[in-house]
C-alpha positions, 0 to 999 in steps of 0.5 A: 614253029614249035614253042616252049615255055621257060621260067626265067630264074629270079623272076618267078612271075615271068614266063618267056615264050620262046622257040624250042631253039632259036632259028637265028643262032645255031652253033655246032661243036663236038662236045658241050661241057655244062659248068666251068668248075673243076670237073667241067674244066678238067673234062674240057681240057682232056677232050680238047687234048684228044682233038675234040671241038669243045665249048664250056657253058657257065651260067654264072658271071664267073667260072669256078663254081663250088670248086672256087670256094674249096679251101682244104685239099685233095685226097690222094693215096699212094702219092709221091709226096707221101712216099717222100715223107715216109707215109705208107698208104694205099688206094685200098686204105683210102677206099676203106676210109671212104666207105666207112665215112659214107656209112657203107651205102656208097656205090663201091665201084665208083669209090674204087675208081676215085681211090685207084685213080687219085695218084694219077689225077694228082700227077695230071694236075702237077703236069698242068703246072700245079704245085702241091707240096703240102700234106694234111689230114681231114676228118675220117681219114686214117692217113695224111693224104690231102695234097695242098698248094705251096704256102697253104693257099686255098686249094680251090681258087689255086687249082681253078686258076691252073685249070683256067690258064690251061683252058686258055692255052688250048683256046677252049671257049668258055661262055659265062652268063650262059645257062643251059635250060634244056638238053635236046635229044634225038629220036633214039634217046641220045643227046644232040645239043642244048638250049642256052639262055644268054645274059639278055634272056635270049635263047639259042641252040648249040648242037653237040654230039656229046655233053658233059654235065658238070653243073654242080649240086643243089646246096644253094637252093633252099627250095630243093634242100627243103624238098629232099631234106626238110630237117635241113631247111633251117640251115644256111648254105656255104655254097656259091649262089649258082649251086641250084641243081638246075639238072633237076629242072629238066631231068624228067624229059631225059629220063635221068636216074638219080641216087641219094638225093636226100643225102645232104651234108652239113659242115660243122664249121661255118662261121657264125654270121657269115656264109664263110666256111672255116676250112677243115684243114685248120683242124687237120693241122691241130686246131680244136673245138671248144664250147661256151664252157671252154671245154672240148666236146668232140674228136675234131677229126671225126666225120662231118656228120658226127662233128655237126651233130656234136656242135648242135648239142652244145649251148646255143648250137654253136661252138668255137674253133680254137687255135694259137699263133703257131697255126696262124703262122703256118697257114696263110689262108687263116689271114682271110678270116682275120680280114673278114673280122671273124676272129676273136683274140686274147693275149692269154687264155684268161683274156680269150675266155672272157671274150667268149663268156667262158670260165677262164680256169676251165679253158686253162684246164682244157688246154693243159689237158690237151697239150699233155695229150699231144706230148704223150701222143694219146687223147684219152678224152676223145680218141683223136689219133692225130695230134699234130702240135701243142697249142701254147703259143700266144696270142690265142684265137677263136672263131665261132662256128655252126653247122651249115649246108655244104655239099649234096651227096646225091645226084645223077646216077653214073656208071664207071665210064661217067655215063649218065644212066636212064631210069631203065638202067641203061646209059643215055647215049652221049651224056656224061657227068662228073662232080657234085652233080653226080650221086652215089660216090660219097654215100651218107657223108662225104669225107673232106678232100674227096670232093676234089678227088672226084673232080679230077678223077671223074672229070677226066674220065668224062672227057675221055669217054665223051671223045671215045663216044664220038669216035665210036 
């Protein structure tokens, strides 16, 4: 019997010698989906609705992946909600913003699909039962186009729940504690199944004619971050612990082509002393950034790379996200930051300044200048073009923040049909991918809200194309 050595995660010294596939257990399905985040669940639902027998494998004990941690929203151009609010927007405008934000190195044909299909993706989610009645703007976008759930709930947990309920309605099996350690191939290079490690460490085989790879990025792997982006090795991560780039461990055998693996995004507002990401949506509704001197230092709605660089130039390489009671009242998700004891509070600006060691007069002057800019709808200091509200309702609050590893823009190379590409520039038969495991869409910097858009455009594309491959 052919045997293969497998390294068991979490025990670098322990090697299990196991059969390439376990003879005593062999399951068979049409399509295996690797990863139960937004992209994987979307692909599974689409494929199931098309009549395929689908199995979802998730290595973590819970579903959701990084999607479960997403707080902000999903960028959609030309949505019905925008039209109702009198916002004129087009996919071309979203495309232009995304290309500019990515430094022009994005795979443009993939960006076009993301933007063109964004409105249809939102309608598909709404058809599944999602309620997305709110709009906000993220840094780098020229329009309010990020859809949010009712009551400004965290987008990720909310949409994960919607997808999970729909998967259950369709009786789609989702196996947690199930790590894929190898993708099996036919002699012609096409895929034929996967080797899975269960919670006990035992290996078994699932035969499948098509596979959707939706296993996420590598932002929670210090080793891989250090390998591809050495300068970022010092940063902590906002990712869930399963985001370790497993595909990189078995990609060579498959001949998978990769793109932009050295492009890692740091987010400017990770809470100091915690892995918690402070959502960009807070800045979208009016929060500002101040330094230890009580002064603004950046356009809060710039792209994440520029915002992070600006924070790192401040004293102590941290900053404070400043907001008032009006923002707290408008966003339910803010209460979570209070529960985590991340917020400092002051009944007056002077009191708050004292709690962060800033000159009280400086903070008062900063807010007077900013509130005047809002009233005049012109930010002469930093050129912020969206000025949603004055920040004048006491009490006042700050959260100390610093940049943290948030997203990996690089990953497996795909084409417009979500097919995974071989190094010889041809699609690998039967292998599809969507979500953060893929690369090329975001270029050098991901715009906030676009990650959710890619999940719900390319996830369904991967599901549809996998079914088409079976029929073909």
